[in-house]
Kinemage of the C-alpha trace (Angstrom):
@kinemage 1
@onewidth
@group {chain A} dominant
@subgroup {mainchain}
@vectorlist {calphas} color= white
{ca met a 1} P 131.195 66.109 122.082
{ca lys a 2} L 129.725 69.298 120.769
{ca thr a 3} L 126.176 69.025 119.629
{ca phe a 4} L 124.125 71.435 117.696
{ca thr a 5} L 120.882 71.779 115.874
{ca thr a 6} L 120.697 74.538 113.340
{ca leu a 7} L 118.316 76.222 111.022
{ca phe a 8} L 115.366 73.877 110.576
{ca leu a 9} L 112.323 75.024 108.779
{ca ile a 10} L 108.832 73.669 109.410
{ca ile a 11} L 106.366 74.492 106.717
{ca phe a 12} L 102.668 73.783 107.009
{ca ser a 13} L 101.058 72.988 103.699
{ca ala a 14} L 97.413 72.178 103.786
{ca phe a 15} L 95.489 71.639 100.602
{ca ala a 16} L 94.457 73.261 97.360
{ca tyr a 17} L 90.963 73.568 96.051
{ca ala a 18} L 89.893 74.313 92.498
{ca gln a 19} L 86.378 74.075 91.185
{ca asn a 20} L 84.340 75.241 88.212
{ca ser a 21} L 80.640 75.750 88.784
{ca gln a 22} L 78.475 73.477 86.685
{ca asn a 23} L 75.139 75.039 87.669
{ca lys a 24} L 75.841 78.190 85.665
{ca pro a 25} L 74.539 80.618 88.328
{ca lys a 26} L 73.586 84.072 87.193
{ca asp a 27} L 73.483 87.235 89.256
{ca pro a 28} L 70.308 89.392 89.342
{ca val a 29} L 71.492 91.797 86.622
{ca gly a 30} L 72.808 89.113 84.280
{ca gly a 31} L 76.523 89.690 84.727
{ca ile a 32} L 79.399 87.282 85.245
{ca trp a 33} L 81.066 86.983 88.635
{ca ala a 34} L 84.486 85.479 89.179
{ca tyr a 35} L 86.421 85.210 92.390
{ca gly a 36} L 89.601 83.606 93.667
{ca gly a 37} L 92.490 84.013 96.033
{ca asn a 38} L 95.535 82.662 97.812
{ca thr a 39} L 96.374 82.104 101.451
{ca thr a 40} L 99.978 81.669 102.576
{ca leu a 41} L 101.018 80.419 105.998
{ca leu a 42} L 104.703 80.251 106.921
{ca phe a 43} L 106.151 78.996 110.201
{ca asn a 44} L 109.889 79.101 110.784
{ca gln a 45} L 112.026 78.074 113.764
{ca ser a 46} L 115.808 78.165 114.086
{ca val a 47} L 117.690 76.627 117.010
{ca phe a 48} L 121.459 76.925 117.596
{ca ser a 49} L 123.565 75.026 120.128
{ca asn a 50} L 127.355 75.274 120.258
{ca trp a 51} L 127.377 76.557 116.705
{ca ala a 52} L 130.785 78.002 115.801
{ca ser a 53} L 129.376 80.757 113.581
{ca gly a 54} L 126.976 81.878 116.273
{ca gly a 55} L 123.299 82.582 115.987
{ca ile a 56} L 120.181 83.466 117.962
{ca asn a 57} L 117.325 81.055 118.500
{ca asn a 58} L 114.199 82.458 116.919
{ca val a 59} L 110.693 81.608 115.808
{ca ser a 60} L 108.393 83.415 113.369
{ca leu a 61} L 104.918 83.046 111.938
{ca ala a 62} L 103.453 84.860 108.926
{ca leu a 63} L 100.015 84.828 107.300
{ca asp a 64} L 99.166 86.369 103.930
{ca val a 65} L 95.673 86.491 102.379
{ca asp a 66} L 95.100 87.801 98.832
{ca tyr a 67} L 91.553 87.689 97.431
{ca glu a 68} L 89.715 89.249 94.493
{ca ile a 69} L 86.184 89.490 93.122
{ca asn a 70} L 85.473 90.493 89.512
{ca tyr a 71} L 82.297 91.348 87.625
{ca lys a 72} L 81.877 92.151 83.927
{ca glu a 73} L 78.823 92.589 81.728
{ca asn a 74} L 77.557 94.960 78.999
{ca gly a 75} L 80.689 97.104 79.059
{ca trp a 76} L 80.685 97.467 82.842
{ca ser a 77} L 83.446 96.003 84.995
{ca trp a 78} L 83.893 95.962 88.762
{ca asp a 79} L 87.169 94.665 90.162
{ca thr a 80} L 87.712 94.426 93.911
{ca lys a 81} L 90.935 93.197 95.490
{ca gly a 82} L 91.609 92.642 99.173
{ca lys a 83} L 94.956 91.871 100.777
{ca ala a 84} L 95.912 91.267 104.393
{ca ser a 85} L 99.352 90.349 105.736
{ca tyr a 86} L 100.485 89.834 109.311
{ca gly a 87} L 103.658 88.371 110.761
{ca leu a 88} L 105.330 88.032 114.176
{ca ser a 89} L 108.804 86.990 115.263
{ca tyr a 90} L 110.508 86.267 118.559
{ca leu a 91} L 114.251 86.297 119.219
{ca glu a 92} L 115.585 84.510 122.278
{ca gly a 93} L 116.308 87.065 124.987
{ca asp a 94} L 113.829 89.645 123.726
{ca lys a 95} L 111.123 90.817 126.068
{ca phe a 96} L 108.519 91.430 123.376
{ca leu a 97} L 107.246 89.881 120.181
{ca lys a 98} L 107.914 92.019 117.115
{ca lys a 99} L 105.916 92.447 113.944
{ca thr a 100} L 107.535 91.493 110.660
{ca asn a 101} L 104.586 92.556 108.512
{ca asp a 102} L 101.224 94.246 109.009
{ca arg a 103} L 99.121 95.339 106.064
{ca leu a 104} L 95.444 95.704 105.179
{ca asp a 105} L 94.531 96.890 101.655
{ca ile a 106} L 91.156 96.967 99.907
{ca asn a 107} L 90.855 98.379 96.375
{ca ser a 108} L 87.677 98.569 94.304
{ca leu a 109} L 87.433 99.895 90.738
{ca leu a 110} L 84.268 100.447 88.694
{ca gly a 111} L 84.657 101.013 84.957
{ca lys a 112} L 82.495 101.635 81.883
{ca glu a 113} L 84.119 100.820 78.529
{ca phe a 114} L 84.187 103.351 75.698
{ca ser a 115} L 86.683 101.392 73.555
{ca glu a 116} L 88.192 97.925 73.447
{ca thr a 117} L 90.796 98.659 76.140
{ca trp a 118} L 89.767 102.015 77.695
{ca ser a 119} L 87.074 102.781 80.273
{ca tyr a 120} L 85.839 105.656 82.384
{ca ser a 121} L 86.655 104.715 85.968
{ca thr a 122} L 85.879 105.343 89.607
{ca ile a 123} L 88.275 103.950 92.194
{ca leu a 124} L 87.917 103.549 95.964
{ca ser a 125} L 90.699 102.271 98.210
{ca phe a 126} L 91.304 101.768 101.919
{ca lys a 127} L 94.650 101.089 103.609
{ca ser a 128} L 95.498 100.524 107.237
{ca gln a 129} L 97.063 97.940 109.534
{ca ile a 130} L 95.713 95.098 111.638
{ca ala a 131} L 97.412 95.412 115.020
{ca arg a 132} L 99.307 97.865 117.199
{ca gly a 133} L 102.776 99.006 116.216
{ca tyr a 134} L 105.507 99.918 118.697
{ca arg a 135} L 108.788 101.822 118.819
{ca phe a 136} L 111.373 99.736 120.688
{ca gly a 137} L 114.291 100.931 122.769
{ca thr a 138} L 116.142 100.368 126.064
{ca asp a 139} L 116.014 102.144 129.417
{ca asp a 140} L 118.920 103.281 131.570
{ca glu a 141} L 119.283 99.775 132.993
{ca gly a 142} L 119.468 98.171 129.582
{ca glu a 143} L 115.967 96.674 129.740
{ca glu a 144} L 113.993 96.555 126.527
{ca thr a 145} L 111.112 99.031 126.359
{ca arg a 146} L 108.392 99.829 123.871
{ca ser a 147} L 106.041 102.739 123.240
{ca leu a 148} L 102.866 102.717 121.169
{ca lys a 149} L 103.355 104.234 117.726
{ca thr a 150} L 100.364 103.093 115.631
{ca his a 151} L 97.246 100.957 115.834
{ca phe a 152} L 94.314 99.938 113.638
{ca phe a 153} L 92.860 102.980 111.821
{ca ser a 154} L 95.764 105.152 112.956
{ca pro a 155} L 96.873 105.796 110.366
{ca ala a 156} L 94.232 104.794 107.820
{ca tyr a 157} L 93.955 106.074 104.255
{ca leu a 158} L 90.677 106.413 102.343
{ca gln a 159} L 91.056 107.383 98.688
{ca phe a 160} L 88.425 108.123 96.033
{ca gly a 161} L 89.133 109.146 92.448
{ca ile a 162} L 87.695 109.387 88.948
{ca gly a 163} L 89.603 109.032 85.698
{ca leu a 164} L 90.472 106.604 82.916
{ca tyr a 165} L 91.179 102.881 83.076
{ca trp a 166} L 93.289 100.991 80.529
{ca lys a 167} L 93.013 97.199 80.706
{ca lys a 168} L 94.614 94.833 78.242
{ca ser a 169} L 93.868 91.780 80.383
{ca lys a 170} L 93.454 90.883 84.048
{ca asp a 171} L 97.266 90.722 84.197
{ca ala a 172} L 97.983 94.142 82.644
{ca trp a 173} L 96.128 97.342 83.553
{ca val a 174} L 96.667 100.986 84.533
{ca asn a 175} L 94.246 103.454 86.140
{ca ile a 176} L 94.869 107.207 85.848
{ca ala a 177} L 92.790 109.406 88.177
{ca pro a 178} L 93.642 113.126 87.799
{ca phe a 179} L 90.992 114.036 90.399
{ca thr a 180} L 91.564 112.005 93.556
{ca gln a 181} L 90.720 112.929 97.111
{ca arg a 182} L 92.494 111.234 99.992
{ca ile a 183} L 91.745 111.428 103.697
{ca thr a 184} L 94.285 110.299 106.285
{ca phe a 185} L 92.710 109.288 109.607
{ca val a 186} L 94.647 109.098 112.890
{ca ser a 187} L 93.886 108.966 116.598
{ca arg a 188} L 94.194 112.169 118.613
{ca gln a 189} L 96.135 110.261 121.259
{ca phe a 190} L 99.102 110.553 118.874
{ca thr a 191} L 98.587 114.210 117.878
{ca asn a 192} L 97.515 115.957 121.100
{ca asp a 193} L 101.052 115.998 122.493
{ca leu a 194} L 102.916 116.805 119.290
{ca glu a 195} L 105.488 119.574 119.395
{ca asp a 196} L 104.612 122.746 117.518
{ca gly a 197} L 105.348 122.349 113.818
{ca lys a 198} L 105.477 118.546 114.014
{ca thr a 199} L 103.031 116.219 112.288
{ca tyr a 200} L 101.935 112.612 112.660
{ca phe a 201} L 101.646 110.999 109.215
{ca gly a 202} L 101.011 114.499 107.879
{ca val a 203} L 98.284 115.322 110.448
{ca ser a 204} L 98.800 118.462 112.519
{ca lys a 205} L 98.751 118.807 116.305
{ca gly a 206} L 95.353 118.103 117.881
{ca ala a 207} L 93.728 116.998 114.593
{ca asn a 208} L 92.485 113.549 113.640
{ca his a 209} L 92.461 113.719 109.831
{ca leu a 210} L 94.091 115.302 106.805
{ca phe a 211} L 92.237 116.080 103.577
{ca glu a 212} L 94.163 116.029 100.301
{ca leu a 213} L 93.172 116.543 96.660
{ca gly a 214} L 95.510 115.368 93.946
{ca ala a 215} L 96.196 112.813 91.231
{ca ser a 216} L 96.869 109.098 91.450
{ca ile a 217} L 98.154 106.363 89.170
{ca thr a 218} L 97.809 102.669 89.944
{ca gly a 219} L 98.976 99.755 87.846
{ca phe a 220} L 99.367 96.001 87.776
{ca tyr a 221} L 101.453 93.777 85.489
{ca lys a 222} L 102.022 90.030 85.736
{ca phe a 223} L 103.960 87.884 83.282
{ca glu a 224} L 105.632 84.475 82.999
{ca ala a 225} L 109.406 85.078 83.067
{ca met a 226} L 110.140 81.420 82.332
{ca lys a 227} L 108.242 78.191 82.549
{ca asn a 228} L 106.241 78.078 85.821
{ca val a 229} L 107.938 81.290 87.108
{ca phe a 230} L 105.672 84.337 87.350
{ca ile a 231} L 106.605 87.945 88.123
{ca glu a 232} L 103.989 90.320 89.552
{ca asn a 233} L 104.304 94.118 89.788
{ca arg a 234} L 101.966 96.479 91.686
{ca leu a 235} L 102.464 100.248 91.617
{ca ala a 236} L 100.597 103.151 93.243
{ca val a 237} L 101.672 106.823 93.147
{ca tyr a 238} L 99.929 109.919 94.504
{ca ser a 239} L 100.628 113.664 94.257
{ca asp a 240} L 98.783 116.275 96.339
{ca tyr a 241} L 97.717 119.432 94.474
{ca leu a 242} L 97.019 121.261 97.761
{ca gly a 243} L 100.416 120.523 99.286
{ca lys a 244} L 103.660 120.001 97.419
{ca pro a 245} L 102.872 118.249 94.111
{ca glu a 246} L 106.564 117.527 93.524
{ca asn a 247} L 106.632 115.283 96.617
{ca ile a 248} L 105.100 112.004 95.476
{ca asp a 249} L 103.882 109.041 97.515
{ca phe a 250} L 105.278 105.885 95.953
{ca asp a 251} L 104.236 102.313 96.799
{ca tyr a 252} L 105.701 99.433 94.781
{ca thr a 253} L 105.454 95.689 95.359
{ca leu a 254} L 107.421 93.080 93.428
{ca ala a 255} L 106.459 89.429 93.814
{ca ala a 256} L 107.952 86.319 92.221
{ca glu a 257} L 106.291 82.921 92.313
{ca met a 258} L 107.527 79.541 91.116
{ca lys a 259} L 104.911 76.874 90.718
{ca val a 260} L 106.070 73.568 92.213
{ca asn a 261} L 102.992 71.467 91.505
{ca glu a 262} L 99.218 71.771 91.510
{ca leu a 263} L 99.214 72.079 95.301
{ca ser a 264} L 102.046 74.462 96.139
{ca ala a 265} L 104.325 77.243 94.967
{ca leu a 266} L 107.384 79.096 96.241
{ca gly a 267} L 107.255 82.867 96.459
{ca arg a 268} L 109.216 86.005 97.337
{ca lys a 269} L 107.872 89.522 97.876
{ca thr a 270} L 109.517 92.908 98.276
{ca arg a 271} L 107.666 96.152 99.024
{ca cys a 272} L 109.042 99.681 98.922
{ca arg a 273} L 107.239 102.832 100.080
{ca ala a 274} L 108.443 106.401 99.696
{ca ala a 275} L 106.896 108.993 101.985
{ca arg a 276} L 105.450 112.185 100.519
{ca thr a 277} L 106.978 114.361 103.234
{ca thr a 278} L 110.550 113.195 102.820
{ca ser a 279} L 112.950 112.368 100.016
{ca thr a 280} L 113.885 109.006 101.476
{ca thr a 281} L 111.994 105.752 101.605
{ca arg a 282} L 109.749 105.245 104.606
{ca gly a 283} L 110.172 101.496 104.635
{ca leu a 284} L 111.377 98.471 102.752
{ca thr a 285} L 109.992 95.060 103.620
{ca ala a 286} L 110.682 91.634 102.203
{ca gln a 287} L 109.161 88.225 102.767
{ca leu a 288} L 111.507 85.363 102.030
{ca cys a 289} L 110.522 81.912 100.837
{ca gly a 290} L 106.792 81.927 101.385
{ca ile a 291} L 104.897 78.714 100.719
{ca gln a 292} L 101.466 78.890 99.144
{ca thr a 293} L 99.347 76.562 101.231
{ca leu a 294} L 95.793 77.229 100.100
{ca ser a 295} L 94.704 78.414 96.681
{ca phe a 296} L 91.361 78.420 94.952
{ca his a 297} L 89.611 79.910 91.970
{ca gln a 298} L 85.962 79.663 90.977
{ca gln a 299} L 84.125 81.273 88.115
{ca ala a 300} L 80.463 81.348 87.249
{ca pro a 301} L 80.303 80.933 83.460
{ca arg a 302} L 77.772 82.658 81.226
{ca ser a 303} L 74.437 80.891 81.118
């Protein structure tokens, strides 16, 4: 008798924590601080045995951390958001583990209001990855091989800009920075052996950084599409005045979340990036059926 076990999903859900401070703490300059975030942990394992449609046994693990800190007082606002994502998968028969996601983003924006919705702004952002990235292939004998392609801080992007900030609410805002400098950092171990005329993430042979001056636009919009279903949009574009302004870096993330109860929610995310140096997208990633396992929000009210 044929036996099989197929496609079972194990999901760890821990707990949720929500608390409002009753002590009414106040920071040294009299402003209001608020902070909160979400942590998602997803474990998936699929096992096939004598399954007519075929399939490969696999296991994957993904962790996503999204955190923010906000300050507002006397027309000043300071919003800082941090996001880290990392995922690994293993397919039966493969020699190596493979990354499914690797992202580290920190964005901080300081604004001073001059009207009800507009502010002068200064924005600082940092983007990199957490672990090493590899290019996979096979040798002449058919054995799987890998070669190092990236690692932490190679590449890394540091961006600083000044401009105007429009904010209707914490769920709808746009920052326009017509004067933005960006520095791309890489390791020389990836550029020393480049062929003449080739670049590594825009960095020339033998160099370890690239300086750019241009304009950037970042935006965020979140809304409730239907009861307990929320859609979140994040957009960042950049154009380099010193290079080819018509070639624009484009980074867009679409996330959908359906609240199940006070403890958990189902989510889906898709991210698309378009490289400045080419006319095609550099990468498209998607995370399917993530389960929110830890969420919290705490705010220090005005005293």
